N, C-alpha and C positions, 0 to 999 in steps of 0.2 A: 297595815294593808300591804303597803308596798315591800315590807319585810316578808310577809308570807309569800307575797307574790314571787318575790326571789329564790326561795326554797325550791319553787317548782321547776319543771322542764320547761322550754321555749313553748309547747303546745299548751301545756296545762296553764302556763303564764296567760298565755293568750286568752284562752276560757276565762280565766281568772278575772282579766281586766275588763272582757266583755260583759261581765254580768254585772248591771249597776242596780243600785239598790230600789231604784223606779221599777225595773224588771228581775225581780228575783227568781229566774225561772230553772226548773233542775235541768241538768246537763241533758238529759232525756229529751227536755221540750226543745232546747237548744239544737241539739241534734237532728231532731224532726222538721225543725223548723230553717234550719241554715241554709237550704239551697230553695230557690225557686221553681225548681224541678227535682223532686227527690223521689221519683216512681221507680219501679223496678226497672223499667225499659232505661231510664237515663243511667242507673247504676249499670247496667251491663254495658251500657256506652261509654261509660267511663275510659280515658285511655289508659291504653297499658291493660285493661279487662279482658279476657276472653270470655265472650258472653254464653259460650257454649263447650263446657270443658271436656275434655278428651274421654270419650267412653274407657280408655285404659285406667281412669282415675275414680272410675266407679266403684262404692265399696271404700273407698280410703276414710279414715278417721282422723280427726285433729286428735291425738291420743294423750299427748302430755306436754307438760312444760317443765323442763329440768333446771333445778338450780344447787349449788353446791351449800354445803352448811358446815359450819365449825363444830358442833357439839350434838349429835343426835337426840341425846335424852333431852335437851332444853328444847331443841327444835319440835322435835315429837309432841312434846308436853304443850307447846305452844299453838300446833296446827291442830292437834285433839281436843285439848281442854279449852282453848281460848276460842278457836275459830270452828270447832265440831265436826274436823275432817274424820274418817275412819280409815286406820292404816290398814291398806288392802292386799298388801304382800310385801315382803322384804327378802332382800338375797345378801348374802355376804358372803366375798371373794379374798380370803385370807392370804392367799396366794399372791394377790395385785393390791393387795391392803386398802379395800374400799368395799363400801357396803350401799345399797342401794334400798331407798323406803317409797313405796308408791302410794299415795294417800288419794281420796275423792269423797264427793257426796254421795256414798251408797250406804244402805243398812248394813251392818257387820253380819246380821242373818243372811244376806245374799252371796257373801263369799264363799265360794267353795272349799271343802274340807281339803280334797283330794290337791295336792301340790301342783300336778301336773294340769288338772283342770282350772286351779285358781290362776295357772300362769295364762292359760288361754284367755280366760274371765277377763283377767285385767288388762290384757293388750286388746281386747275388743271394747274397752268402757272409755268413751268418750271424757275430755276435760279431766285428767288426774294430773296429779302433781308430783314429778320425780325427785327427792332429795336425795343428794349423794354425797357420801361422807368418806373422805380420805382419812384413814386410820392414821391416828395421832396428834390430828389438828385441837384436838379438846383439851389436850394436856400440853401443847407446845406454846413455851414462853413467848419465842419469837415469832409465832405466826400472827400476822397483822389483820386477818380478816380477808373476806373477798370483794371485789368491786360491784356494787349494786348497779351501775349503770346509770346514775342519776349525776355522778360529778364528772367532771372532764378526764379521759374524754366520753361524753355520754354516746350510751349504746342502747342497752335493756331498759326499760323504765320501769314497769311494773305488772302486776295480776290484778285482778278484779275481782269482788265478790259482791255480786246483787242480794238486798237482804231485804225481809218485808219492812223493817220500821229503822231506818236509819240512824235516828235519834235514840231509841232504846239500845242497838247495838253500841254506838258509840259511848253512851252512858255507862255499859256494861265492861267495856274496854278500859274506861277510865277507872273504874272500881277495880280491875283487875292489873292497872298497872301498865298497861299497854303504851308503848311509844307512839306519839302522834307525829305525822309530818307534817299534817292540816287538819285541822279539828274545824265541826261545823262553825264555828263561830271565826274563824278566821275569814275575814275578807268578805265577800259578798256570795260566793259560791256556797250557801248553806245547806245544799242539800246532798252534797258528798262529802268524804273525807278521806284522808291516807294516813295508813297507820304503818309501822315499822315490824317487820319479824325479827328473830332474836341477832340475826346476820346482817341486818339495817336494809332488808330488801323491802320494797313500798308495795302496800297491798292497798288497793282503791275499794273503800266500801261507798256502793251507790245503792239507790233505790229502785225496786223491782216495779215500781210504778210511778207515775209524775206524781200522785199525791203524797207519796211517803215521805 
């Protein structure tokens, strides 16, 4: 139990220790009941929060999360085959020696064929993942990889995927040889798991409903 908790960030470890065997609630339940007043009004009154965003931000979209990868072949296989993402767009910049890959949970048949239309379409889709490959890292024996954010100095933590059945998803991940940071059976938070992608970035696997 302590070993599993030690592998988590301070925030995750706090949740880990507060989930006791007598109360095996999901993270969703914990978050929903963590405050005596979790109403919309209370959320907007949270210190630092602007209750009424500037009208100039209307139409803004949280469009992408980007991180760097060592080998695009390995990473694209993981995200498309293991996690079911669709490759939405790619762009190569040989003069600057890097390539970009945009992925998301959108059907392939929705992706426009025309490159210009595709670009407009992609940048209007929320919650895409941008993978950046700096050419040569995949074959450089001296390249030591990228910092995942989960060792000192800590910064970036993880992305998260909500799934219909966490148990079934994790069973499949195990069968596919995916590396786990935290399995469902580690500790008492037995409704969420953390896996790692090929570069060591953490991915939280959580239920879409409380009973999952």
